[in-house]
C-alpha positions as CSV (number, residue, x, y, z in Angstrom):
1,M,158.9,31.6,135.3
2,R,156.7,34.4,134.2
3,K,159.7,36.7,133.7
4,L,161.4,34.1,131.6
5,L,158.4,33.6,129.4
6,I,158.1,37.4,128.9
7,A,161.9,37.6,128.0
8,I,161.6,34.8,125.5
9,L,158.5,36.3,123.9
10,A,160.2,39.7,123.7
11,S,163.3,38.3,122.0
12,V,161.1,36.4,119.5
13,L,159.3,39.6,118.6
14,M,162.5,41.5,118.2
15,V,163.9,38.8,115.8
16,S,160.7,38.8,113.8
17,C,160.7,42.6,113.4
18,G,164.3,42.5,112.4
19,Q,163.6,39.9,109.7
20,K,160.7,41.9,108.3
21,H,162.8,45.0,108.2
22,Q,165.6,43.1,106.3
23,A,163.0,41.6,103.9
24,K,161.5,45.1,103.2
25,S,165.0,46.4,102.5
26,V,165.7,43.6,100.0
27,V,162.4,44.1,98.3
28,N,162.9,47.9,98.1
29,K,166.3,47.4,96.6
30,F,164.9,44.9,94.1
31,L,162.2,47.4,93.1
32,D,164.7,50.2,92.7
33,E,166.8,48.0,90.4
34,N,164.1,46.3,88.4
35,L,160.9,48.5,88.3
36,K,160.7,50.6,85.2
37,K,161.4,54.2,86.1
38,E,158.2,55.6,84.6
39,Y,156.2,53.9,87.4
40,D,155.9,55.9,90.7
41,F,154.5,53.9,93.5
42,T,154.4,53.9,97.3
43,T,154.7,50.5,98.9
44,D,152.7,48.8,101.6
45,F,154.3,45.6,103.0
46,D,152.4,42.7,104.5
47,R,153.7,40.2,107.0
48,L,156.8,38.0,106.3
49,A,156.2,34.2,106.3
50,S,158.1,31.1,105.2
51,T,157.2,28.2,103.0
52,N,158.7,24.9,101.9
53,R,156.0,24.4,99.2
54,I,157.6,26.2,96.4
55,S,159.7,23.9,94.1
56,N,162.6,25.1,92.0
57,S,160.5,24.5,88.9
58,T,157.8,26.8,90.3
59,V,160.5,29.4,91.0
60,T,161.7,29.1,87.4
61,T,158.1,29.5,86.1
62,M,157.5,32.6,88.2
63,Q,160.8,34.1,86.9
64,Q,159.7,33.5,83.3
65,Q,156.3,34.9,83.9
66,A,157.8,38.1,85.4
67,L,159.5,38.7,82.0
68,G,156.1,39.6,80.6
69,M,155.1,42.0,83.4
70,K,154.9,45.5,81.9
71,H,156.0,47.3,85.1
72,F,159.4,45.4,85.3
73,K,162.5,45.5,83.2
74,N,163.2,42.5,81.0
75,S,166.6,41.7,82.6
76,I,165.8,40.9,86.2
77,H,168.5,39.4,88.3
78,Y,167.4,36.9,91.0
79,G,169.1,35.1,93.9
80,E,169.3,31.3,94.1
81,P,166.3,29.5,95.6
82,T,166.8,27.9,99.1
83,E,164.7,26.0,101.5
84,P,162.8,27.4,103.1
85,L,161.8,30.5,101.1
86,Y,160.4,33.5,102.8
87,Y,157.6,35.5,101.1
88,M,156.0,38.9,101.5
89,R,153.0,40.4,99.8
90,V,153.5,44.0,98.7
91,K,151.1,46.6,97.4
92,L,152.4,49.2,95.0
93,M,150.0,52.1,95.1
94,G,150.2,54.6,92.3
95,K,148.1,57.6,91.3
96,S,145.7,55.6,89.1
97,D,146.2,51.9,90.1
98,T,147.3,49.5,92.8
99,L,149.4,46.5,92.0
100,K,149.8,43.5,94.2
101,F,152.8,41.2,94.2
102,T,154.2,38.4,96.3
103,F,158.0,38.4,96.6
104,Y,159.9,35.3,97.4
105,L,163.2,35.6,99.2
106,D,166.1,33.2,100.1
107,K,166.4,31.9,103.6
108,D,169.1,34.5,104.5
109,L,166.8,37.3,103.4
110,K,169.5,38.7,101.0
111,H,167.9,38.2,97.6
112,V,164.6,38.0,95.8
113,V,164.4,34.7,94.1
114,A,161.0,35.1,92.3
115,L,157.9,37.2,92.3
116,K,154.4,36.8,91.1
117,E,151.5,39.2,90.5
118,N,148.5,38.6,92.6
């Protein structure tokens, strides 16, 4: 029984680590494509979590607010929102400032669907 419990716990941890790695890759690709080139930052990723509390109208509002963020291009391409959404907080640390964002990803961890500045 104890060995079975350890095996289950180990497999859950491996899946969780794989999901976080996938989410980090998606966010990094999003940053490469949408962050203005004059900003040079290193990234620090927080944990990956899921939520069912973000409505489509909230996603649309976050997408519209992102248009006014000076660090991002004006033509950001997003994925389609799903239920649940995953989210990850990310720090972008530059030479003179640190920016904090929350990125929302689709359930397959393939696309950023919205972001907000914290």
